[in-house]
N, C-alpha and C positions, 0 to 999 in steps of 0.2 A: 504494500500500500504506500503510494507516494503522496505528494502534496500535503505534507504536514508542516510546511513552513510558510511564513508570510513576511513581507517587507523586502526592501532592496538594499539599502545601506544599513539599516538596523533590522536584523533578521532574527526571527523567533521560530524555533522548531520545537513543537511539543511532542511528548512521548508518554507512554504508559496507558494502562487500562483502569477502569473503575474498580475492579476486584483483583488487580495484580498487586505485587508487593509494594510498588511505588509508582509515582508519575512525576513529571517534571518538564523542564524546558532547557534548551540550549540557546543562549542569546549571543549573537555575534554582531559586531559592528558598534558596540558601545564605546564611546571615546574613552581614552585613558584618563586617569586622575580624577574620576568622579567619586566623591565620597559614597561608600556603600557598605552596608553590613546586613546581616539577616534580619535584625530588628527593624530596619527601615522597610523591608518587604513585608514584614509580618502584620503591620497595621491593616493593610488592605485585605490580606488573607483572612484575618480575624473577622472582617465584615462579611466575607463570602462564606465562611465555613459553616457546615451544617450543625443542627442541634442546638442553636442558640436560644430559640424560643419555641413556643407551641405552634407557630405558624410555618415552620420549616421542617424538613425531614429530620427525624430523630436519630439518624446515623451520627455517631459521636466520633468526629475526626478532629484532632488538634491542628492539622494542617501546618505543622511546623516545617518551615523551609530551611534547607541546608544549602549553602553556597560551596560547591565542590571545586571550582576553578575560576580563574579570571579576576580574582580580588587578592590583593596583597597589602598588608598593613592598613586595611580600611579603605583602600582606593582601588578602582578598576585599573587593570593593566593594559586594556586594549585588546586582550585575547578573549577567546570564547568563555562565556560565563555559564557554568553548568549549575542548574537549580534542581533540587530533588525534594519531594514531599512524600513521606511514607504513608501508605494506607494501613490503618490500624484497626478498623472496625467493620471489615467486610463480613457479610453473611451470605455467602454464595449459595447456601442450601435453600434460601428463599426463592431461588430461580430454577431449581432442578425440575420443577413441574412444567416449565415452559421451554425446556430445551428443544423440543420438536415443534413448538407452536410459535406463530408470528404474532407479536403484540400489536394490535391496531394503533396507528399513530406513531409507531417507533420505526427505527431503521432496520429492524430485524430482517424484514423481507427483502429489502434492497441490498443489504450487505450479503445475504445469502445468494441472491440472484447474481450479484456481481462477482463475489469471491469464492462461493462454494463452501464457505466456512464463516462462522460468526461466534463471537464470545457472548453467550447468552447471560452471563453473570453481570447483570446491571447494564448491559449494552456495550461493554468494552470501550472502544474508542468513541462510540456515539453517545456515551453518557455525559451528562452535564458535569460529572466529576472532573472531566478533562479541563474545565475552565479554571480550576485552581492553578494549573500551570500558567495559564494566560495572565492571571492576576499577579503571580510572582514576577513574570516577565514585565508586566506593566509597571511594577514597582521599580525595576531597573530603569525603564524609560523615564519615569517621573524623577528619579534621582539625576539622570542626565539633563532633563529639562530644567531642573532647578539651577543647573550650572549655565546652560546655554540660553535659556529664556526665563530668567528668575521671576518675572512678573506674571507668567502664564499660570493659570489656575484651571483645573478640571473638576467639575462637580456633576454628579448624577443623582437622579431622584425618580421615584415613581409618580406618574401623573394620571394613571388610570388603572383600575382593577375591574375586570369585566366591563360592564357598560357604565360604571360609576367613575366620573372624572373629577379631578380636583377643581376647586374654585381658584382660578389664577389670581383673582383680586385679593385672595386671602393668603397668598404664598408668603411664607416666612422661612428663609433659608436656615435660620437657627433651629427650626423645628425638625429638620431632616434627621439629626442624630438623636432626637428624643423619642422616636417611635420605631417599631420593628419593621416598618414598611419603607423607610428612607423616603418619606414624602414631606414636602414643605407645607402641607395642609393638615393641621391637627384634627379638624372636623372629619376630613376624609379618612384619616387613620382610625378614628373611632368607628366609623361605619364599616370599614374594611375588617376590623376585628370581628364584628358580628357576622359578616359575610363568610369569612374563612372558618369561623367556629362551626357554622352550619354546614359548610361544604365538607370539612374534615369529618364531621359526625356522620354524614351521609356517604362518605367514601368517594366524593367527587372532587373536581378541581376547577380552576378558573385562570384565564389569561390576564395579561397586563401590558401596559405601555410604559417604557422607560425613556426619560429625556436626559441627555448628556450635553453639557455646555462647556466650552473652552473659552475662557476670558483672557484678554490681553494677548491674543494670537498675533504674531508679526504678520504684516501684509506681505504678499508675494509668494506664499507657500503654494506649491502645486504648479502644474504646467498644462499647456493646452492639449486638447484632444484626448490622448490616452494616458496622460500623467496627471489627470485632475485629482485634486485632493478629496473632493467629494466622492469620486469614484472609489478611491481607496477606503474612505470612511464607510461608505455603504457596503463594500465588500467585507470589511472587517466586522461590522456589526451583523451582517447577514450570516457570517460564518459561526456566530454564537449559537449553541444548541437551542432549539425550539423557536428561534426568531423567524418570523414569516413576512415581515415588512419593515422597511427603513425609510425614514423621511429626513430631508435636510430643510431647515427653515420652515416656510409655510407648508412645504410638502404637498400632500394631496389637496389641501385646501386652496393652493394656488390656482387650481383649475376653476374655482368658483369666483375668483377675483377678476376685475377688469385690469387692463394694462395700467391705467391711472392709479388704481389702488395698489397694485403689486410692485410697481417700480419704486425702489427706495431712493428718494431724492437726496442729492449730495450738496453739501454746503461747506464752506471753508471755515474751520474752527481755528482757535489760537495755536493749536499744535498739529494742524493738518486737516484732512477731510473728515467730516462727520456726516452721518446719514439720518434721515428723518424716521426711518423704520428699518427692520431687518427681516423682511420676507425672504431674502436670499440666504438667510442662515449663515452670513459671514463669508460667503463664497460666490464669486462671479467668474464665469468662464473657467471654472475649475481652479481658480487662484484665490487665496484668502484675501479679504478686504481690510483686515484689521479689526473688524467687528467681532462680536462673539460668534463662534461657530456653534450652531444649534442642531443637534441630531436627535431623532426619536426612533425607537424600534419597538415593534410589537412582538410579544412572546405568547405563544399559543398555550392553552391549558395543558398541564402535565398529563401525558397520555397514560401513565401508570395509575390506574384508579381501581377501586374495589367494586365498581359496577360491572356486572357481567357483560361481556361484549362478544360478538360473533367473529370468528377468524378461521384460518385453515392451518393445517400442519404441513411439514415438508413433503409428506406423501400426498397432499392435496385433499385430505379429509376435512370436512367442515366440523368445527367444534366450538365450544364456548370457553371463554377464558376470563379469569379474574387475576389481576396482577397483585400479588402479595409483596411484602417488603415494606421499606420505609421510604416515603416519597413526599415531595413538596406539594401541598395543595395549591400553591401559586409559586411556580419557579421564578417568576419575575422579581420576587423579593431579593433573591440572591444574585440576580442578573445586574443589579446596579453597579457593584464594584467591577464586574466583568466588562460592562460597557465603558466605564472610566478607563480601565486598563487598555482596552483596544484603541480608544481614542488617543491615549498617551503614546502608544506604540506608533500609530500612524503619524502623529504630529512630530515626534522625534525623527522618524524616517524622513519626512519631508523637510525638516529643518536641515538635516545632514545633506540631503540631495540639493537643496537650495544653496547651501554653502559651497558644495562641490562644483556646481555649474555657474552660479551667478556671484557668489560671495555676498556682497552688500547689494541692496536694491539699487537698480540703475536709474529709474525714473524719479525725478524730483518734482514736487508740487509746491508752488508758492515761492 
């Protein structure tokens, strides 16, 4: 199986399975002399790890990351950084009953059709457990961004669970860390608690929408046609397990606007161009404008549910299946730090590409 890597200058290759002994990432292209240690990566991993509250899977994983190479005396050396996270709470026996059955909504059937073999223990490489490696790699990217673009800030949060959206007028960014849903709307968090309690009791699940914003992004990142930064952001977010849609800026809503409404007017400010709005999501022609980059992605409901579903076996027999084990009633909760990590990796990759081709921005305004 190939294509386990992404990025061009800052490259991440993830490895490992949900129920294997460990998983991790090999990070190449990180500049040297970036301050880095395991504790700096652990903060984001602690936000993603399972078993933190009653609204996530009760699998108990410490997700302790180890740095095996590429760091010396607390600084990156410029050589490949190897990251490893041990799996310590696998229950593979939960999956023995489905070894010959294809779980609806999972990659079981497509992996089998393509490769003729699949790891039925939690889905193997198709499991959301793989995202722990991405979050660790994203921590490396953030460490480098603190050196190369110290003003840049990335923040993610949940804006919708099922059909229930947040009230954007009530958004309080300080609220994000105060509730288990990583949402800036305290009232929405209260409603979602009731929603998930009912879904968990009934053995069902629900989807969600995550928004990730990058502030103080330098203008000029990205390139025309096939090197667009929004192309890479969309690809990165779409690669996250269970993601079914990605938007930049106004996204699908842009189709309902007129040209007059959608065009972000430009004015001259004291420190350069300023915009009347940000329907473009901080990107024009695939190149960053200097505004906030705004991305959203939709996560489908967790397919592993206790509700009986119809399916088939490898021999083609029609059967009924109930997926046992420990699963998230809303996997979108733990997708927030994953989205942040992927955006960090893409931004660092484009900063390095920009430095290599252009150096400093060439066009002056004012």
